[in-house]
Every structure is written in structure tokens, then in C-alpha cells.
N, C-alpha and C positions, 0 to 999 in steps of 0.2 A: 563929616564923613559918616556914612551909614554904618551902624554897628552890625557885626556878623552874628551876634548872639544876644539873647535876652539878658538883661542885667540881673545880677544877684546882689542881695543886700547882706550886710553883716553888722553886728553891734558888739561892742566890747562889754555891754551891760546886760546881755540876755543870751539865751541859748544860740549856739551857732546855727546858721541856716543849713538845711540838708544840702549836701554836695550834689552836683548835677553832672552827669556824664557816665561813660561806660565803666569807669573805675570807682564810682561811688561805693563806699564801704571798705575800700582798701585803705590801710593806715600805714604811714611811712614816717620813720624818724630820720631826719637829715642832720648829720653832724656838719656844721658850717665849714665850708671850704671855698675855693675859688675855681673858676673855669668850668670843667665838664660836670662836676657834681651838682652844683646849683641848677644848671640847665636841665639835667636829667630829672631833678626834683620838680622843676617847673613843668616839664612834659607830663609827668604823672599827675601833678596838681591841676593842670589845665584840663585834664580828662576826668576830673572828679575825685581823685584820691585826696584823703585828708593827710596833709604833710605838716609836721611840726619841725621847725628848724631850731637846732640847739646851737646857739651862737656864743662867742666869747664875751666876757664882761668888758674887755678892752679890745679895740681894733687890732687886727693881726698885722696890718701894714703890708699885706700881700695883695696882689692883683692891681686893679685900676679903680680906686675908690671914686664914687660919684654921688651926687645927691640921690636920696632914696627913690624919688619919683622917677628917676631915669635908670635905676638898677633893675631893669625889667625881668631879668632872670630870677628875681625874688618874688614875683607876683604870685597871687593865689595862695599865700600862706603867711603865717605869723611866726615870730621867733620868741624864744626865751633865752636870756643871757645867764650863763652859769660859769663858775670856776671849776673846771674839771680836775683840778688838784684838790678840791674839797670832797671828801668822801660822801657827804650828804648830797652833793650835786651829782656825783656818779651814781648813787643809789636812785636819785630821781630819774636819771636817764635810763637806768635799768628798769625802773618801774614803767616808763613809757614803752621801752622795748618789749616788755612783757605782753603788751597789747598789740604790737605792731606786726604787720605782714612783712615789712622790709625795712632795712636800714641802708643809708647811703653814707659813705665816708671816702675822703680823697687824700688822706695823709700818706707820707712815706710808709713803707712796710715796717711794722713794729710799733708805731706811735700809739695806735689804739690799744694794743696789748699793754703798753706801759701805763696807760691811763686806767686800766682795769676794764676796758670796754672792747677787748678783742673778741674774735668769734667764739672762742671757748666759753667765755663768761656770758656772752649774750645768748648763745644757743642753750646754755644751761638754764638761763632764765626763761627762754622761749624756744623750745625745740623746733617750732614751725617757722622760725625766722629765716628770711632770705637776706643774707648779709652781703651787701653790694660794696665792692671796693674798686675805685677807679683811680688809676695811676697812668703815667706815661709808659714806663718800662715794664710794669707788671709786678707781681708779688715776689718773684724770684728771678734768677738770672744775674749775670755779672754787673749789670747796670742798675739793679733794682733800688740801690741806695743812693744813686747819683742824681743830682738836680738836672732838670731839663724842661723844655717847653715844646709846644706843638712843632715848631720848625725842626727840632732835633728828632722827634719821633717819626715825622714823615721822611726824614733824610735816610734813616737806616732801612726803611721798607722798600726803597726804590722809587717811591712816589715823586719826591722832589726832583730827582734827576730827570724825569720825563716832562717837567713843566717849564716852559719858556720857549723863546724863539731860537731859531737856528743861529749858531755862532755866538750866542749870548749865555751869560750865567743862568743857572736855574732861577725861576721866579717864584718867591714865596706866595702862596695863595691865601694871605691873611692867616687866621688861626681857625678856619672853618673845618678843614679836613681832619686834622688830628684831634683837637680838643672836642669838637662838637659832633662831627660825624663818627669818627673812630672812638670817641670817648663817651659823650653824653648819650647818643642814640644806642650804642651797643650796651651801655650800662642799663638804660631803661628797658631795652629788649631782653637783656639777661635777667633783670629783676622780674619782669612779667612772666618769663618762661619758668623761673624758679618758683614764683607764687603759684602758678598752675600746677607744677609738680608737687609742691607742698600740700596743696589742697587735696590731691589724690593719695599722697603717701603719708601725710601727717608729719613729714620731716623736712626741715629747712636745710640750707647749705650756703656755702660761700660762693659768690660770683666775683671772679677776678677779671675785671674789665680793663685790660691794658690797651692804651691807645695804639701801640705798635701792632697788637693783634687785630684791633678793629680796622685800622688803615689797611693792613695786609688783606683782610677779608674783603674790604671794598674793592681792592685791586684784582680780585679774582679774574674777572673778564679781561682786564687789561693785561695781566700776566699770561693769560691763555693766548692772547694775540701775539705777545712776544715769543712765547714758546713755539707757536706755529710759524714764526718767521714773518709775521704780518705787521710787526711793530719794531722799527729799527731803533738802535741805541741812540742815534743822533736826534735829540729833541728838535722840535720845530720842522721836521721833515716828513711827518706821518699824517695820516688821514685826519685825526682829531686834535692835533696839537699845533695848529696854524701852519702846517706844511701845505695843505691843500688850499687852493684858491676859493673853493666852495665851502670851506669851513673856516671862516676868518672874520675879523672885525675891520670895517673900513671907515675911514674918515669921510665926512660929508662937507659940503660947501661952507657950512657954518662952524666947522671945527668939532662938531659932535659926531657920534658914531652910530653905525648900525651893525648888528650881528647877522651873518649870512651863513646858512647851514643846509642847503638843499643836497643832501647826500645821495638820495635816490634819483635815478635818471630822469623820471618824469617830473620831479620837482625842479631839478636842474634845468631841464629844457624849458619849463615855464618861466623860470627866472630869466634865462637868456632871451626868451621871446619878449618879456616885458621890458627888458633893458635894451631891446632892439640890437642884440648882439648874437642872434641865433646863427648867423653865417660867418662869424669871425673865425678864421682858421685856427687860432691858438686855443679856442674854447671848445672845439669839436670833440676831442677825445678826452672826456672828463677824467678818466682814471690813469691817464698817461703822466706819471710823476715827473718825467723829464720836462714837461710843458708847464708844470705848476708855477714855477717862479715867474715866467713871462705872462701866464694867464692872470696871475695875481696883479701884475702891473696894469693889465687891461681893465680889470674890474676896479682897481683903485682909482684910475683916471675917470671911469664912468661915474662912480659914486661921488666924486668931487663936483659933479655937475649940478647937484641939487642939495638942499638942506636935509638934515635928518628927518624932519617932520614931513617934508614933501615925499621922501622915499617911503616913509611909513604909510602915508595916505595912499600911495600907489600900490605898495606891496604887502602892507602889514596884515591884510585879511585874506591873502591868497596862499596857496600851497607852495609858495616860493621859499618858505622858511626864512623870512627876514623879519627882524624885530629891532626896535630902537634900543640903544644902550642908555638906560635911565639911571640917574643918580638917586640917592635916598630921599631927596626932596621931591623928585619928579615921579617916582614909582607909585606913590599913593594916588596920583591923579590919572593913571592909565585906566582907560575904560574897562578893561578886563579885570584888573585888580579891584576897581571900585564895584563892578557888578557882582563879583564873588565875595566881596568883603574879606579879601585875603589880608589886608591891613585894616586895622581899626584904630580909633582914637579913644583913649581912656584918660580922663583927667588932663586933657590937653597934650598927651604924649602919643604920637603915632607909633604903632607896634603891630607885630604879626598876631592875627587871631589864632586860637588853638587849632591844631591839626593832628591827624587827619579828621575828617568829618564822619559823623555817624547818623544814620537815618532815624533810628529809634531812640537812642540815648545821646542826644547832642550835648556837647560841652556848653557850659554857661559862659557868659561874657566874663572875661578875666577881671579879678579884683586887683587894683594897683598894689605895688609893693607897700608893705605896712611899715611905718616907722618903728624903731626899737623903743618900746616903752613898757612900763609895768602893766598898764591897762591892756595893751595888746598881748602881752605874755599871759595874763590871766585869761583873756579870750581864747588864746591858743590852747591852754591847758584844759579848758572846759570840755573839749572833745575827748579828753583822756582820763581826767581825774574827778573825783567828787569835790564839790565846793569846799567842804570842810578841810579836805587834804590840801587844796590850793591855798586856803587862808593860812593854814599852819606853815606851809612852805614859805609863803610870803612873809609871815611874821618873823621867820628865822632868816630871811634874806637869802634863802637858798637859790632863788632866781631873782632877776630884775627885768 
């Protein structure tokens, strides 16, 4: 597979290569966690930020452990392993924080304070620091100390109640909406806004990125439709939730699927023309909700007449808004994905290329996740500390 970006090289035995991308020169300390924190760190590192990950000496047992080459959220940075109950290790982290533009942490409220690495301690060391905190419930509120996961966070915002088919239970959308859209992206967005503000004011601050807040923000337009009476409470009966026959997924003759979404009238008419259904009485009044269930049956029968790939060949490059539903093995082979280099292969692992794209300061080709090792820890610290200091810390086993 063609790579989307030029490769970057690194060595554990020499100076780290200059970072490439619009965030080159930005320095971030990531306190190792799971879920949204690491992905936010990856977003920043993908775009050129220098990120050092402060990991535990022993595995936490949290999350879904996997071989390092497949833990893609850890790409583009290296880790040091420390015991944060050791005052010398805490001092080392504060030393790094003294040089950082931002910090990322994802513990329950109060944990970093108990470690001696709360906002007060860190901002005292570095008044320009932007201190990023990502949690599900936020830093305060009745649930702030309660365990939870993505599904719980999207539940109380109203998002989950709107997802699913009519007459069925709500359908969990994996953990993309809460963890990664409401969490990772909002944390990264907040950190960058904070860094810009700190560069003009000279003062850092705390960014409280709660997934419930992020998901609620994403729902702004959806909630406006609800407030206007244009989105009913019964899921699976509305324009964009599988209620409409023209915004739906249909099975094909081979058991595979196509997505169909010609919302605008001119695109809808083109679809009917290509399906030779332009005169069907049930399909004439596109926005007549009373006809949607029967219209859906008509389209379902039609799409059963050909295979997914046959429909894609007929409709896939027209304004009929039809696309094949591809799995993770098929997606890299789609001509559009291949042409743009949206997915790339690094060390035999297919993965997304960095995004978005920049015309003047493009991101480098990602470096694969680095194994936890003393050599890699030394390489990570070379972006932050003099060699003599690194050797002293190493001899005292402050990091591994």
C-alpha cells in the first residue's frame, strides 16, 4: 500500500530527528492512561508535537492489552517507566513538566494531586503549562468519583437514546462517540486552544475535558432539531436514524450491504432513475413519513437483485449517494481510500494516516509504537534533558 507521508527515522543512539508537522516545537508530557488520553496524545504527536509518555513500572491491568505493534494509539512517541510513589521519579516528571507546553492525564479527580503532580504543583513549576484532564464525568459533579465507560457517558447526554431502530433497544455505537470524539478530540482541541492562549498571556490553565461535555457539544445540531420539533423521541422513525427509506442500509444479493443517503431531492430522483423506480407510486413523495415503511420495503427488494459490488459499480461514482459498506479488511482496498492514502501500512500493520492534512507543514509518516525498554526511555529523554542528567537518573534507576 502506498504511504501517505514521507518516512521519518529515529535512533536510540543519537540525537532525535527534528519533528515534522504544524505542531513541531510543541512539547507534551503524557501521564500514561487508557482510552481517550493516549489517542489525544497520538493526535498531537502525529502532527509533530514532541510527546513523552510517563508509564508505570508494572502494567496497570486496565484497558485491552495487546502486542505493542498493534497498540497504534501509542505511535510517534516513546515512554519512560517510573514509580510515581518514588519522590525522585516525581521530581523527574516535574523536571519534564518544567519544559512542557502541555500535560495529559486521565485519572479520577484527585489522583494526580495525591501523587504530588496536581495542577497547583505543576503550574508552580511551569506557569505557562496547559494541564489537560480527560475523564468521563468531569472534575466535579455528583458522579465525578464514580467509575464509568463510554456507554455510560453517552447514555446521560441523550445520545444513546436516539440510536437504534424503531421498536428496538438503543444500539451502542462501539466506543467512538464518548471516548474518542467527546474525549480525545475535545481534549486535543482544548489543549491547543490553551497553548495559544498561554503564548499570548504567559499563563497556563487547567483544561477539564469531560466526555459528557464533549458528547453534549457534538449533539448541538441534533438537539436543535429536537427543540424545533423536527426530531421525534421515537428512535428509528426520523430522517437520519434509519426512519427514512432514503437514509438506510440495504442488504444485497450476496448478503453484503450498501449505504443509501440521497437526502436532497435531486440526488433522490437520480437514485430512483438509476434503479428504474422513478414512477413507483410509493416513492414519489420523498418526505411523506407515512410512506417511509412501505417505501423501504420497495428499496429493500430492489437492492436484493444485485450484489454489493454490482450496485457500487452502477451507483458508486454518481450523485445518488450510495456507497458500499466495507469491513476493516476491505476498506484499505477501496480506490478512494487508496488514492488519498487515508490508510497506510507501517511495519506490516494497516492504520490511519495522520489527519487533517496541511499544505505547508505536512505531518511525517508515523513511527510505530515503541517497545518499553531502557534504550527507548533514554532516547525519549534526549529531547528533554542533558545527557549527563539522563545517565545520573539511569544509574539511580529512577526510570527504566
